[in-house]
C-alpha positions as CSV (number, residue, x, y, z in Angstrom):
1,M,36.4,-30.2,-34.0
2,V,32.7,-29.3,-33.6
3,D,30.8,-28.9,-36.8
4,P,29.3,-25.3,-36.9
5,Q,26.3,-26.5,-39.0
6,Q,25.5,-29.3,-36.5
7,Q,25.7,-26.8,-33.6
8,L,23.4,-24.4,-35.4
9,R,20.9,-27.2,-36.2
10,R,21.0,-28.2,-32.5
11,W,20.4,-24.7,-31.1
12,L,18.3,-23.2,-33.8
13,P,15.0,-24.7,-32.6
14,H,15.7,-23.5,-29.0
15,L,16.5,-20.0,-30.3
16,L,13.4,-19.9,-32.4
17,L,11.3,-21.0,-29.5
18,G,12.8,-18.4,-27.2
19,A,12.3,-15.7,-29.9
20,L,8.6,-16.7,-30.2
21,L,8.2,-16.6,-26.4
22,V,9.7,-13.1,-26.3
23,A,7.6,-11.9,-29.2
24,A,4.4,-13.3,-27.6
25,A,5.3,-11.7,-24.3
26,W,5.9,-8.4,-26.0
27,W,2.6,-8.7,-27.9
28,L,0.7,-9.3,-24.7
29,L,2.4,-6.4,-22.9
30,A,1.6,-4.1,-25.8
31,I,-2.1,-5.2,-25.7
32,I,-2.5,-4.6,-21.9
33,S,-0.4,-1.4,-21.9
34,P,-3.4,0.9,-21.7
35,I,-4.3,-0.5,-18.3
36,R,-0.8,-1.0,-17.0
37,S,-1.3,1.6,-14.3
38,A,-4.3,-0.3,-12.9
39,L,-2.4,-3.6,-13.1
40,M,0.6,-2.2,-11.3
41,M,-1.6,-0.8,-8.6
42,G,-3.3,-4.1,-8.1
43,I,0.0,-6.0,-8.0
44,S,1.4,-3.5,-5.5
45,L,-1.7,-3.8,-3.3
46,A,-1.4,-7.6,-3.3
47,L,2.3,-7.4,-2.3
48,V,1.6,-5.0,0.5
49,T,-1.6,-6.5,1.9
50,N,-1.1,-10.2,1.4
51,P,0.9,-11.0,4.6
52,I,-1.2,-8.8,6.9
53,L,-4.7,-9.3,5.4
54,F,-5.2,-12.2,3.0
55,T,-2.9,-14.8,4.7
56,P,-4.3,-14.4,8.2
57,L,-7.9,-14.3,7.0
58,D,-7.4,-17.4,4.8
59,G,-5.8,-19.2,7.7
60,L,-8.7,-18.2,10.0
61,L,-11.3,-19.5,7.5
62,Q,-9.3,-22.8,7.2
63,R,-9.5,-23.3,11.0
64,L,-13.2,-22.3,11.2
65,F,-14.4,-24.2,8.2
66,P,-12.0,-27.1,7.6
67,A,-14.5,-28.9,5.3
68,W,-14.2,-26.1,2.7
69,T,-12.1,-26.9,-0.4
70,T,-9.1,-24.7,-1.0
71,P,-10.5,-23.0,-4.1
72,I,-13.7,-22.1,-2.4
73,R,-11.9,-20.8,0.7
74,R,-9.5,-18.7,-1.3
75,Y,-12.4,-17.3,-3.3
76,I,-14.3,-16.2,-0.2
77,S,-11.1,-14.9,1.4
78,S,-10.4,-12.8,-1.6
79,I,-13.9,-11.3,-1.6
80,L,-13.7,-10.5,2.1
81,C,-10.2,-8.9,1.7
82,V,-11.4,-6.7,-1.2
83,C,-14.5,-5.7,0.7
84,I,-12.4,-4.8,3.8
85,L,-10.2,-2.6,1.7
86,L,-13.1,-0.9,0.0
87,L,-14.8,-0.4,3.4
88,V,-11.6,1.2,4.8
89,A,-11.5,3.5,1.7
90,A,-15.2,4.5,2.2
91,L,-14.6,5.2,5.9
92,L,-11.7,7.5,5.0
93,V,-13.9,9.4,2.6
94,L,-16.6,9.8,5.2
95,L,-14.0,11.0,7.7
96,L,-12.8,13.6,5.3
97,L,-16.3,14.7,4.5
98,W,-17.0,15.0,8.3
99,A,-13.9,17.0,8.8
100,I,-14.7,19.4,6.0
101,L,-18.5,19.7,6.2
102,G,-18.7,19.4,10.0
103,D,-22.4,18.7,10.3
104,P,-23.3,14.9,10.3
105,R,-26.5,15.5,8.4
106,S,-24.5,17.3,5.7
107,V,-22.1,14.4,5.5
108,V,-25.1,12.0,5.1
109,R,-26.6,14.2,2.4
110,A,-23.3,14.5,0.6
111,A,-22.6,10.7,0.8
112,I,-26.1,9.9,-0.6
113,G,-25.6,12.5,-3.4
114,L,-22.3,11.1,-4.3
115,A,-23.6,7.5,-4.3
116,F,-26.6,8.4,-6.6
117,Q,-24.7,10.9,-8.7
118,N,-26.8,13.9,-7.9
119,P,-25.2,16.7,-9.9
120,H,-26.3,19.4,-7.4
121,R,-24.9,17.5,-4.4
122,I,-21.7,16.8,-6.2
123,Q,-21.1,20.4,-7.1
124,E,-22.0,21.4,-3.6
125,V,-19.4,19.0,-2.2
126,I,-16.7,20.3,-4.6
127,D,-17.4,24.0,-3.7
128,T,-17.5,23.3,0.0
129,V,-14.3,21.3,-0.1
130,A,-12.5,23.9,-2.1
131,L,-13.7,26.7,0.2
132,R,-12.8,24.8,3.4
133,L,-9.4,23.8,2.2
134,A,-8.5,27.4,1.3
135,P,-7.1,28.3,4.8
136,L,-5.1,25.1,4.9
137,L,-3.6,25.8,1.5
138,A,-2.8,29.3,2.6
139,L,-1.2,28.0,5.8
140,Y,0.9,25.4,3.8
141,P,1.8,27.2,0.5
142,S,4.7,24.7,0.0
143,L,2.1,22.0,-0.8
144,G,1.9,23.7,-4.3
145,L,-1.9,23.2,-4.5
146,T,-4.6,25.8,-5.4
147,Q,-8.4,25.8,-5.2
148,A,-8.5,25.2,-9.0
149,D,-6.4,22.1,-8.5
150,I,-8.8,20.8,-5.8
151,R,-11.8,21.5,-7.9
152,S,-10.3,19.8,-11.0
153,A,-9.2,16.7,-9.1
154,L,-12.6,16.3,-7.3
155,G,-14.5,16.9,-10.6
156,D,-12.5,14.2,-12.4
157,F,-13.2,11.7,-9.7
158,L,-16.7,12.5,-8.6
159,I,-18.6,13.7,-11.6
160,H,-17.7,10.7,-13.8
161,S,-18.4,7.9,-11.4
162,H,-20.6,5.6,-13.5
163,F,-18.5,2.6,-14.2
164,G,-20.5,1.3,-17.2
165,P,-20.2,4.4,-19.5
166,E,-16.7,5.1,-18.4
167,F,-15.6,1.5,-19.2
168,V,-17.2,1.8,-22.6
169,K,-15.3,5.1,-23.1
170,L,-12.1,3.3,-22.1
171,I,-12.7,0.5,-24.6
172,F,-13.4,2.8,-27.5
173,T,-11.1,5.8,-26.8
174,G,-8.4,4.3,-24.5
175,T,-9.2,6.9,-21.8
176,G,-11.4,6.8,-18.8
177,A,-12.0,8.3,-15.4
178,L,-10.2,7.5,-12.2
179,I,-13.1,5.2,-11.1
180,V,-12.3,2.8,-14.0
181,Q,-8.7,2.6,-12.9
182,V,-9.7,1.9,-9.3
183,I,-12.1,-0.9,-10.2
184,L,-9.6,-2.5,-12.5
185,S,-7.0,-2.3,-9.8
186,F,-9.3,-4.1,-7.3
187,T,-10.2,-6.7,-9.9
188,T,-6.6,-7.4,-10.4
189,L,-6.1,-7.6,-6.6
190,F,-9.0,-10.1,-6.3
191,Y,-7.5,-12.5,-8.9
192,L,-4.0,-12.1,-7.4
193,Y,-5.3,-13.0,-4.0
194,I,-6.8,-16.2,-5.4
195,Q,-3.9,-17.3,-7.6
196,G,-1.1,-15.9,-5.5
197,P,-0.4,-19.0,-3.4
198,Q,-0.2,-21.2,-6.6
199,L,2.2,-18.7,-8.1
200,A,4.3,-18.7,-4.9
201,R,4.4,-22.5,-4.8
202,F,5.3,-22.7,-8.5
203,M,8.2,-20.3,-7.9
204,F,9.5,-22.2,-4.9
205,D,9.3,-25.5,-6.7
206,H,11.4,-24.2,-9.6
207,L,13.9,-22.0,-7.7
208,P,17.2,-23.6,-6.7
209,L,16.6,-23.0,-3.0
210,S,16.8,-25.3,0.0
211,Q,14.0,-25.6,2.4
212,A,15.8,-23.4,4.9
213,N,16.4,-20.7,2.2
214,Q,12.7,-20.8,1.3
215,Q,11.7,-20.3,4.9
216,A,14.2,-17.4,5.2
217,L,12.9,-15.9,2.0
218,Q,9.3,-16.0,3.2
219,L,10.3,-14.6,6.6
220,R,12.2,-11.8,5.0
221,F,9.2,-10.9,2.8
222,H,6.8,-10.8,5.8
223,R,9.3,-8.8,7.9
224,T,9.8,-6.3,5.2
225,V,6.1,-5.7,4.8
226,Q,5.6,-5.4,8.5
227,H,8.5,-2.9,8.6
228,L,6.8,-0.9,5.9
229,L,3.4,-0.9,7.5
230,A,4.5,-0.5,11.1
231,E,7.7,1.5,11.1
232,T,7.2,3.7,8.1
233,L,3.4,4.1,7.3
234,G,2.4,3.3,10.9
235,R,4.8,6.0,12.1
236,A,3.3,8.5,9.6
237,L,-0.3,7.7,10.7
238,L,0.6,7.9,14.4
239,M,2.4,11.2,13.7
240,G,-0.8,12.5,12.0
241,L,-3.0,11.5,14.9
242,A,-0.7,13.0,17.5
243,L,0.0,16.3,15.8
244,G,-3.7,16.7,14.7
245,A,-4.8,16.1,18.3
246,I,-2.2,18.5,19.7
247,A,-3.1,21.2,17.3
248,W,-6.8,20.9,18.2
249,L,-6.3,20.7,22.0
250,V,-3.8,23.5,22.2
251,A,-5.1,26.0,19.6
252,G,-8.4,24.7,18.2
253,F,-7.1,23.9,14.7
254,N,-9.1,21.4,12.6
255,P,-7.5,18.0,13.8
256,V,-8.4,16.1,10.6
257,L,-7.0,18.6,8.2
258,V,-3.8,19.2,10.2
259,G,-3.5,15.4,10.7
260,L,-3.7,14.8,6.9
261,V,-0.7,17.1,6.4
262,A,1.1,15.5,9.3
263,V,0.6,12.0,7.8
264,F,2.5,13.0,4.6
265,A,5.0,15.0,6.6
266,G,5.5,12.0,8.9
267,L,7.0,10.1,5.9
268,L,10.0,12.4,6.1
269,P,12.3,11.3,8.9
270,I,13.4,13.9,11.6
271,V,12.4,17.1,9.7
272,G,8.9,16.0,8.7
273,P,7.0,17.0,11.9
274,A,8.6,20.5,11.8
275,F,6.9,21.1,8.5
276,V,3.5,20.8,10.3
277,W,3.9,22.6,13.7
278,L,6.2,25.4,12.5
279,P,3.6,27.2,10.4
280,L,1.0,26.7,13.1
281,A,3.2,28.1,15.8
282,S,4.2,31.0,13.6
283,L,0.5,31.8,13.0
284,L,-0.2,31.8,16.7
285,A,2.9,33.9,17.5
286,S,1.9,36.5,14.8
287,K,-1.4,36.9,16.7
288,G,0.3,37.3,20.1
289,R,-0.7,33.9,21.4
290,W,2.8,33.1,22.6
291,I,1.8,30.7,25.4
292,E,-0.2,28.6,22.9
293,A,2.6,28.8,20.3
294,C,5.3,27.6,22.8
295,S,3.0,24.9,24.1
296,L,2.3,23.7,20.6
297,V,6.0,23.5,19.8
298,A,6.9,21.7,23.0
299,A,4.1,19.2,22.7
300,S,4.7,18.5,19.0
301,W,8.4,18.1,19.4
302,S,7.9,15.7,22.4
303,A,5.4,13.6,20.5
304,A,7.6,13.4,17.4
305,W,10.6,12.4,19.5
306,L,8.6,9.7,21.3
307,I,7.1,8.3,18.0
308,E,10.6,8.2,16.5
309,R,12.0,6.2,19.5
310,L,9.0,3.8,19.3
311,S,9.4,3.2,15.6
312,Q,13.2,2.5,16.0
313,R,12.5,0.0,18.8
314,L,9.9,-1.7,16.7
315,A,12.3,-1.9,13.7
316,R,14.9,-3.6,16.0
317,A,12.3,-6.0,17.3
318,L,11.4,-7.0,13.7
319,G,15.0,-7.3,12.7
320,T,14.6,-4.7,9.9
321,D,16.4,-1.8,11.5
322,D,18.9,-1.6,8.6
323,T,19.5,2.0,7.7
324,W,19.5,1.2,4.0
325,L,16.0,-0.3,4.2
326,S,14.6,2.8,5.8
327,F,16.4,5.0,3.2
328,L,15.0,2.9,0.3
329,L,11.5,3.1,1.7
330,F,11.8,6.8,2.2
331,C,13.1,7.3,-1.4
332,S,10.4,5.0,-2.9
333,I,7.6,6.9,-1.1
334,V,8.8,10.3,-2.0
335,G,9.8,9.3,-5.6
336,G,6.5,7.4,-6.0
337,V,4.4,10.4,-5.0
338,L,6.4,12.7,-7.2
339,G,6.1,10.4,-10.2
340,S,2.7,8.8,-9.8
341,G,0.8,11.0,-7.3
342,M,-1.1,9.3,-4.5
343,R,-0.6,5.9,-6.2
344,G,3.1,6.3,-5.4
345,L,2.3,5.6,-1.8
346,I,1.6,2.0,-2.8
347,L,3.7,1.6,-6.0
348,G,7.0,2.8,-4.4
349,P,7.0,0.6,-1.3
350,A,5.9,-2.4,-3.4
351,A,9.0,-1.9,-5.6
352,V,11.2,-1.8,-2.5
353,I,9.6,-5.1,-1.2
354,T,10.3,-6.8,-4.6
355,V,14.0,-5.6,-4.6
356,V,14.6,-6.7,-1.0
357,V,13.1,-10.1,-1.5
358,L,15.0,-10.7,-4.8
359,S,18.2,-9.5,-3.0
360,Q,17.5,-12.0,-0.3
361,F,17.0,-14.7,-2.9
362,V,20.4,-13.9,-4.6
363,I,22.1,-13.9,-1.2
364,S,20.5,-17.2,-0.3
365,L,21.5,-18.7,-3.6
366,Y,25.1,-17.5,-4.0
367,G,26.0,-16.4,-0.5
368,Q,26.0,-18.0,2.9
369,E,23.4,-20.3,4.3
370,P,20.7,-18.4,6.3
371,Q,20.9,-18.3,10.1
372,P,18.8,-20.9,11.8
373,I,15.3,-19.6,12.6
374,R,14.5,-19.5,16.3
375,P,11.8,-21.8,17.6
376,G,8.4,-20.2,17.1
377,E,9.7,-17.4,14.9
378,L,8.6,-18.7,11.6
379,D,5.2,-19.7,13.1
380,Q,4.6,-16.1,13.9
381,E,5.3,-14.9,10.4
382,D,4.7,-17.9,8.2
383,P,3.4,-20.9,10.0
384,R,4.7,-23.3,7.3
385,R,7.6,-25.4,8.7
386,A,9.4,-28.2,7.1
387,G,9.5,-31.3,9.2
388,S,7.1,-29.8,11.7
389,Q,6.0,-31.9,14.5
390,R,2.4,-31.0,13.9
391,S,0.1,-33.2,12.0
392,P,-1.1,-31.8,8.7
393,A,-4.6,-31.1,10.2
394,Q,-3.0,-29.1,12.9
395,Q,-0.8,-26.9,10.7
396,P,-2.2,-23.4,10.1
397,S,-2.6,-22.2,6.5
398,T,0.1,-20.0,4.9
399,G,-1.7,-19.4,1.6
400,I,0.9,-21.6,-0.2
401,P,-0.4,-25.1,-1.1
402,P,1.9,-28.0,-0.1
403,K,3.7,-30.0,-2.7
404,P,1.8,-33.0,-4.0
C-alpha cells in the first residue's frame, strides 16, 4: 500500500513549482493588461501576414545575400515588412483623402498638415470629411453612423498624433490615443517577425508530431491564411472595386466611397452586394433614371455572381472549400467588427486561424495519419521538406531554423 505522506512529499515540490509558474504568469498578464489590445493586434497581424509577407521576403533575402547571418537577415526582413505595411496604410489614407477632397493639391496640403500637426489643416480635414460623407450616410442609413460620430472618430485619431506626449499619458494615466495603440501593435509585430521562427521551431521540437504531421500542420496553416486573404478578404476587395467602378461608370457615383461600403458588404456572402446596389438603384429610379437603374442592377448582379464563382473555384484549388471554414471566417469577421470595431477585421480571422491549426494538430496527434503530400505541393507553401534531395545550400528559407 502506498504511503500517502510519501506521495505528498514526492508531488508537493512539483505542485508548488506549478503554482509558482501560474502565479508568475498571472502576474505578468496583470501587468501587461493595459496594452493587451495592442498586443493582440500585433499577434493577429503576425499570424495573418507571416506566410504571405515575412516568409517570402526572408527567403528572398536569403537567396540574394547568403552571407548574411540569420539574426541580421530576420532583423532586416522584419523592418522591411513593417515598412511595407505602414506604406500600404499610408497609401490607403491618401486614397481616401483623394476620394473625399478630390483636388490633388488639397490632398497634398491635407497630408502635410496631418504630418506636421497643423491644427487648422486638421480641423479642415475633419470638417470636409464629415461634409462629404453626409450624402453617403444618408444613402446608407443602416450603417448607423452620423456626422458627429465621424467628427469624433477623426478627432481622436488625428488631433492627438504626437507619440511622445501620448505615450507619457499612457504611462501615467493608463489611457492614450489610438496612435499609441497603433505604434505598440507594430512594435509587437516587429518582434514577433524576428522571434517567430524560433518559437515555431521550439513548438515543433516539443510537440509529439511526426515529420509528416509537422509538414501537414504547416501546410494547413499556410492554406488557411491564403483562403482568408484570397477567398474572403480578396473577394471583398474585388467586390468593392467592381461595384465602385460600376456605380461610377453607370451613374457617376463616387467610386471610392461606394467601393468602401462594397468592401464591407462583400464580407457577407450572397446578400452582401445587394446591400450596395439596391439603395443606389432605388435612388436612380426615384429620379426617373430607369435605364441607369436597371443597368446598375444587371451589371452589379453579374459582377457579384462572377466574383462568387471565382472565389469558390479558388477555394477548391487551395483545398479549403470546407463550408464550415467559410462560415467560421464569416462569423469571426462580423463578430470581430461588432465587438472590436475595425480591429475585428484582423482579430477575428486570426482567432479562426489559431483554432483551425490547433484542430489540425489534435487530428494529427489522435486521428489518422495525414495524406501524403503531392510532389512540389509543400515547396509552394512551405519549402522545408524532410529528406529533401536538395542540398542545404539549395533549400529555400521557410523562416524556421533547422534542428541543430
